[in-house]
C-alpha positions as CSV (number, residue, x, y, z in Angstrom):
1,X,0.0,0.0,0.0
2,X,1.5,3.4,-1.0
3,X,1.0,6.3,1.4
4,X,1.9,9.9,0.5
5,X,4.5,11.4,2.7
6,X,1.9,13.3,4.8
7,X,0.1,10.1,5.6
8,X,3.2,8.3,7.1
9,X,3.9,7.6,10.7
10,X,7.2,9.5,10.7
11,X,5.4,12.6,9.4
12,X,2.8,12.4,12.3
13,X,5.6,11.7,14.8
14,X,7.5,14.8,13.8
15,X,4.7,17.3,13.6
16,X,5.4,20.4,15.7
17,X,3.8,20.3,19.2
18,X,1.5,23.2,18.3
19,X,0.0,21.3,15.3
20,X,-3.5,19.9,15.7
21,X,-2.4,16.2,15.9
22,X,-6.0,14.8,16.0
23,X,-6.9,16.6,12.8
24,X,-3.7,15.4,11.2
25,X,-4.4,11.8,12.1
26,X,-8.0,12.2,10.8
27,X,-6.6,13.5,7.5
28,X,-4.3,10.5,7.3
29,X,-7.2,8.1,7.8
30,X,-9.1,9.9,5.0
31,X,-6.2,9.6,2.6
32,X,-5.8,5.9,3.3
33,X,-9.5,5.3,2.8
34,X,-9.6,7.4,-0.3
35,X,-6.7,5.5,-1.8
36,X,-8.0,2.0,-0.8
37,X,-11.7,1.6,-1.5
38,X,-11.7,-1.9,0.0
39,X,-11.2,-0.3,3.4
40,X,-14.5,1.7,3.0
41,X,-15.5,3.5,6.2
42,X,-13.6,1.1,8.5
43,X,-11.0,3.7,9.6
44,X,-12.0,6.0,12.5
45,X,-11.9,9.7,11.9
46,X,-12.6,11.1,15.4
47,X,-9.1,11.5,16.7
48,X,-9.6,15.2,17.3
49,X,-11.9,14.2,20.2
50,X,-8.9,12.9,22.1
51,X,-6.5,15.2,24.0
52,X,-3.3,16.3,22.1
53,X,-1.0,15.0,24.9
54,X,-2.6,11.6,24.8
55,X,-2.2,11.3,21.0
56,X,1.4,12.5,21.2
57,X,2.2,10.0,23.9
58,X,0.6,7.2,21.9
59,X,2.7,8.1,18.9
60,X,5.8,8.0,21.1
61,X,4.8,4.6,22.4
62,X,4.2,3.2,19.0
63,X,7.6,4.6,17.9
64,X,9.3,2.2,20.4
65,X,8.2,-0.8,18.3
66,X,11.1,-1.9,16.1
67,X,9.5,-1.2,12.7
68,X,12.4,-2.6,10.8
69,X,11.4,-6.0,11.9
70,X,7.8,-5.7,10.8
71,X,7.0,-7.8,7.7
72,X,3.6,-8.1,6.0
73,X,1.3,-8.4,9.1
74,X,2.0,-5.1,10.8
75,X,-1.2,-5.1,12.8
76,X,-0.5,-8.6,14.1
77,X,3.1,-7.8,15.0
78,X,2.0,-4.6,16.9
79,X,-0.7,-6.6,18.7
80,X,1.9,-9.2,19.7
81,X,4.3,-6.4,20.9
82,X,1.6,-4.9,23.2
83,X,0.4,-8.3,24.3
84,X,3.9,-9.3,25.3
85,X,4.6,-6.1,27.1
86,X,1.3,-6.2,28.9
87,X,1.8,-9.8,30.1
88,X,5.3,-8.9,31.2
89,X,4.1,-5.9,33.3
90,X,1.2,-7.9,34.8
91,X,3.6,-10.8,35.7
92,X,5.8,-8.3,37.7
93,X,2.8,-7.6,39.9
94,X,2.7,-11.2,41.0
95,X,-0.8,-11.7,39.7
96,X,-2.3,-9.2,42.1
């Protein structure tokens, strides 16, 4: 899937702090949906309802995932990353 430069993760990650990040993510979702009809209306476009600091932190967390290791199933690999980290943190609590 080809994404224009303004619809790529690094673009969003490097937006200036003053930029409306929710609106920028919404625009990315629209570009992806417009370029890929099979996606239809499946992508959310209400990111501007979330607080800017939360979205910025989410992008920073996602940036920790080693993207060079991601192959075809990016969503599956991201899911496994979060699942593994969640299980590790829960295990440190001793099941409490």
